[in-house]
N, C-alpha and C positions, 0 to 999 in steps of 0.2 A: 504494500500500500504506500509506503514511504517513497519507493521508486517511482510509482505512477504520479504521486503528488509532485515530486521533484521534476519529473519530465514535463508535466503541465506548466509548472512555474517557469521552467527554462524556456518553453515554447512561447509563453507570454512575453518574457524578456526579449527574446529574439524578434518577435513580431513588433514589439513596441520600439525597437531600435532600428528598424529598417528605414532607409532613407530613399527618397525619390531622386533619381539621377538624371532625369530628363524633364524639361518643362513641357507640359501638355498644352497643345493648342487645339481648341475645339473647332469643329467644322463651322464654316461661315454660314450665318443666317442672314438672308436678304433683309435690308433695312426698309425697303419700300418707300424711300423718301424722294426718289427721282421720278418725275412724271414721265409719261410716255413721250418719246421723241419721234419726229418724222424724218429721221436721218439714219441710214444704215452704215455700219463700219465693218471692216475686216479686222478681227482681233488676231494679231500675229503671235501672241503668247507673251510669256514672261521669261526673263533671263535673270538668274541669280548671280549677281556680280559681287557678292560679299567676299571679303578677304578671309573671314573665319566663319565657321558654323556654330561657334559658341555664341549664345544669345544672353545668358544670364551670368552675372559675375558678382560674387560677394567680395567686398574690399575690407581689409582690416589694416588700419594705419596707412591708408592709401596704397596698399599693395594687394595684388590679387591673392585671395585666399582659396576660393573654390570657383569653378566654372561649370556651366551646364549647357548642353545643346538642346535643340527642340526635339520633340518626338515625331515630327512630321517633316516632309520635304517642303520647304518654304515655296519653292517654285510651283509645285503642283497645287499647294494650298491657295496661292494667289491666283493662279489660272482659274481654278474652280470658283473662287469668290468673285473675281472680276466678271467671269462669264455669267454668273447668276445675276449680278447687278445689271449687266448689259442686256440680258434677256428681259429682266424686269422693266428696264427703260425702253424696251422694244427697239434696240439699236444693233443687235448682233445679226450680221448678214450670214445666212446659211450657205449661199451659193458663191460667196467671195467675189461678187461683181461690183462691189462698192469701190469708188475711187478714193476713199479715205481708209488708211491703214493705221492701226494703233498697236504699239508694243509697250511693254513695261519692263523696267530694269530695277531689281531690288538692290539697293545700295547698302542698307544697314538695317539690322534688327538687333537691338541691344537693350539690356536693362542692367542697372547696377544697384547694389545695396551696400551702404556704408555701415558696417558692423560697429556697434558701440558708439554710433554718432548720435548726438543730441539734436541734430538738425531736424526741423519739423518736416523736411522733405528729404529723408534719407534714402529714398528709392526713386530712381529716375529711369524712364524708358524712352527710347528714340527709334523711330522707324523712318527711313528715307527711301523714297521711291522716285524713279525718273519715268515720266510719261512722255512717249515719243509719238507724235501724230504726223503722218505723211499724207498730204493731199496733192496729188500730181507731182510737181517738182519741188514743192514747198514742204519743208520739215520744221516742225515746231516742237520744242521739248520744254517740259516743266518739271521743276524739282518740288516734290511734295514731301512734307515732313509732318509727322505726328509725334508730339511730345507729351509725356504724362509724368506727373510727380505725385508722390504720396508718402505717408509715414507708416512704417511698419515697426513695431517694437522689436520683433525678432524673426529671423528667417533661419530655418533649420536645414532646408533642402530646396530642390528645384520647384516644389509645389508653391512656395511662397512667392514666386515670380509670375505664376500663371495669370492672375487677374490683370495685372498691369500689361503684360505682353499681349494677352488676348484683346484687351481694349485698344491698345495702340495699333495692332494689326487691323482690327475691324475699322477703326477710324481712318487708317491710311487707305483702305479700299473705298470707303465712302467719299473721302476727299478726292481720290483719283478720278472716280466716275463723275463727281460734280465738276471738277476742273476740266475734264474731257468734254462734257456737255457745254460748258462755258466757252472753251476754246473753239469748238466746232461752230458754235453760233457766231463767234467773232469773225470767222473766215468769210 
């Protein structure tokens, strides 16, 4: 009986000590904020131009203490999210006959947490996206940035970054489609 009790207690200790090593990003949910457009575009896709796949960093004394990657392929996540928003805005050309082509480049996805910081904004997230619009011989690009800050008393693993990274990535998709609509209307 003592052995069984010891085994159960040991299992609880190990389960309680497990840490999450990747930051989860939830599937994109369409925000339905862009009205239907009467222009069609060819969506050429997304290119991930980040120099690192690490997105979440815990800093201690301004030095990197722990780093975490995403649990998803950012390129595929953005392609799916942007397609959903473009379909919702009735802009996605299925037959690729539009004279407007759009591509997106992921420049940065990052979040940092300053451990033992008394700063009221000890967690910061940044997402940078480049939107490239080609209409005939004209190419226009826009740099889109989504920044978030918040206070967290303590982060133990990758799970602590999920809310701020999810929100920043969703915001960047929404901003990208809004700027795309604005830029197409300007032409």
